[in-house]
VOROMAR-92515 format. One line per field, with one value per residue: residue number from 0; residue in three letters; x, y negated, z negated of N, C-alpha, C in turn. Coordinates in steps of 0.1 Angstrom, whole numbers, plus 5000, padded with zeros to 4 digits. Atoms other than C-alpha are relative to their C-alpha. Example, Ala and Ser with C-alpha at 12.3 -4.5 7.8 and 13.67 -1.06 7.14 Angstrom:
2
num: 0, 1
residu: ALA, SER
n_xx: 5009, 4991
n_yy: 5012, 5011
n_zz: 5000, 5000
ca_xx: 5123, 5137
ca_yy: 5045, 5011
ca_zz: 4922, 4929
c_xx: 5009, 4992
c_yy: 4988, 4989
c_zz: 5000, 4992
***
This chain:
58
num: 0, 1, 2, 3, 4, 5, 6, 7, 8, 9, 10, 11, 12, 13, 14, 15, 16, 17, 18, 19, 20, 21, 22, 23, 24, 25, 26, 27, 28, 29, 30, 31, 32, 33, 34, 35, 36, 37, 38, 39, 40, 41, 42, 43, 44, 45, 46, 47, 48, 49, 50, 51, 52, 53, 54, 55, 56, 57
residu: UNK, UNK, UNK, UNK, UNK, UNK, UNK, UNK, UNK, UNK, UNK, UNK, UNK, UNK, UNK, UNK, UNK, UNK, UNK, UNK, UNK, UNK, UNK, UNK, UNK, UNK, UNK, UNK, UNK, UNK, UNK, UNK, UNK, UNK, UNK, UNK, UNK, UNK, UNK, UNK, UNK, UNK, UNK, UNK, UNK, UNK, UNK, UNK, UNK, UNK, UNK, UNK, UNK, UNK, UNK, UNK, UNK, UNK
n_xx: 4999, 4999, 4988, 5003, 4999, 4986, 4994, 5005, 4994, 4986, 4999, 5004, 4989, 4989, 5004, 4998, 4985, 4996, 5005, 4992, 4987, 5001, 5003, 4988, 4990, 5005, 5004, 5014, 5005, 5013, 4997, 4995, 5011, 5008, 4992, 5000, 5014, 5002, 4993, 5008, 5012, 4996, 4996, 5013, 5007, 4993, 5003, 5013, 5000, 4993, 5009, 5010, 4993, 4998, 5013, 5003, 4992, 5006
n_yy: 5013, 5000, 5007, 5014, 5006, 5001, 5010, 5013, 5002, 5003, 5013, 5009, 5000, 5007, 5014, 5006, 5001, 5011, 5012, 5002, 5004, 5013, 5009, 5002, 5007, 5013, 5004, 5001, 4991, 4995, 4990, 4989, 4993, 4993, 4988, 4990, 4995, 4991, 4988, 4994, 4994, 4989, 4990, 4995, 4992, 4988, 4991, 4995, 4990, 4988, 4993, 4993, 4988, 4989, 4993, 4994, 4988, 4989
n_zz: 4995, 4986, 4994, 4998, 5014, 5004, 4992, 5005, 5013, 4998, 4994, 5010, 5009, 4993, 4999, 5014, 5003, 4992, 5006, 5012, 4996, 4994, 5012, 5007, 4992, 4998, 5014, 4999, 5010, 4996, 4990, 5008, 5008, 4990, 4995, 5010, 5001, 4988, 5003, 5010, 4994, 4992, 5010, 5007, 4990, 4998, 5012, 4999, 4990, 5005, 5009, 4991, 4993, 5010, 5002, 4987, 4999, 5008
ca_xx: 2581, 2576, 2605, 2587, 2584, 2621, 2631, 2608, 2622, 2658, 2651, 2635, 2665, 2690, 2671, 2671, 2709, 2713, 2691, 2710, 2744, 2733, 2719, 2751, 2772, 2750, 2744, 2707, 2693, 2659, 2672, 2692, 2661, 2641, 2668, 2669, 2631, 2630, 2656, 2635, 2604, 2622, 2636, 2601, 2586, 2613, 2608, 2571, 2576, 2601, 2575, 2549, 2575, 2582, 2545, 2542, 2569, 2550
ca_yy: 7173, 7167, 7155, 7123, 7116, 7123, 7100, 7072, 7076, 7076, 7045, 7027, 7036, 7024, 6992, 6986, 6992, 6967, 6941, 6945, 6942, 6911, 6896, 6901, 6887, 6856, 6852, 6857, 6873, 6877, 6897, 6919, 6926, 6934, 6958, 6976, 6978, 6993, 7019, 7027, 7032, 7055, 7075, 7078, 7090, 7115, 7129, 7132, 7150, 7174, 7182, 7190, 7212, 7231, 7240, 7249, 7276, 7296
ca_zz: 7618, 7654, 7676, 7683, 7645, 7640, 7668, 7655, 7620, 7632, 7654, 7624, 7602, 7628, 7634, 7596, 7594, 7623, 7607, 7574, 7591, 7611, 7579, 7561, 7589, 7592, 7554, 7560, 7528, 7542, 7572, 7548, 7527, 7558, 7570, 7537, 7536, 7571, 7560, 7529, 7549, 7573, 7544, 7528, 7561, 7566, 7530, 7536, 7568, 7551, 7525, 7553, 7571, 7539, 7535, 7572, 7569, 7544
c_xx: 5002, 5012, 4997, 5001, 5015, 5007, 4995, 5006, 5014, 5001, 4997, 5012, 5012, 4997, 5002, 5015, 5005, 4996, 5009, 5014, 5000, 4998, 5012, 5010, 4996, 4996, 4985, 4994, 4987, 5001, 5006, 4989, 4991, 5006, 4999, 4986, 4997, 5007, 4992, 4988, 5003, 5003, 4987, 4992, 5007, 4998, 4986, 4999, 5007, 4991, 4989, 5007, 5002, 4987, 4996, 5007, 4994, 4988
c_yy: 5001, 4992, 4985, 4992, 4998, 4989, 4986, 4996, 4996, 4986, 4989, 4998, 4992, 4985, 4993, 4998, 4988, 4987, 4996, 4995, 4986, 4990, 4997, 4991, 4985, 4993, 4997, 5010, 5006, 5011, 5013, 5008, 5007, 5013, 5011, 5006, 5009, 5014, 5008, 5007, 5012, 5012, 5007, 5009, 5013, 5010, 5006, 5010, 5013, 5008, 5008, 5012, 5011, 5008, 5008, 5014, 5012, 5006
c_zz: 5015, 5005, 5001, 4986, 4996, 5008, 4995, 4987, 5001, 5006, 4989, 4990, 5007, 5002, 4986, 4997, 5008, 4994, 4987, 5003, 5006, 4989, 4992, 5007, 5001, 4986, 4999, 4990, 5004, 5010, 4993, 4993, 5010, 5005, 4990, 4998, 5011, 4997, 4989, 5005, 5009, 4992, 4994, 5010, 5002, 4988, 5001, 5011, 4996, 4991, 5009, 5006, 4990, 4998, 5013, 5001, 4993, 5006
***
């Protein structure tokens, strides 16, 4: 996983957590859902990159 990818994934995860927190604070269920979706996407990308990295090491 390249450093750029790691930074982008971390940024997406942080943005998702922020959206979720703001949504909870303002009682905005749509924003909470968007935040959770962003976090899930970041986690999926990270998992995919980890698989790629595992194959590159061999």
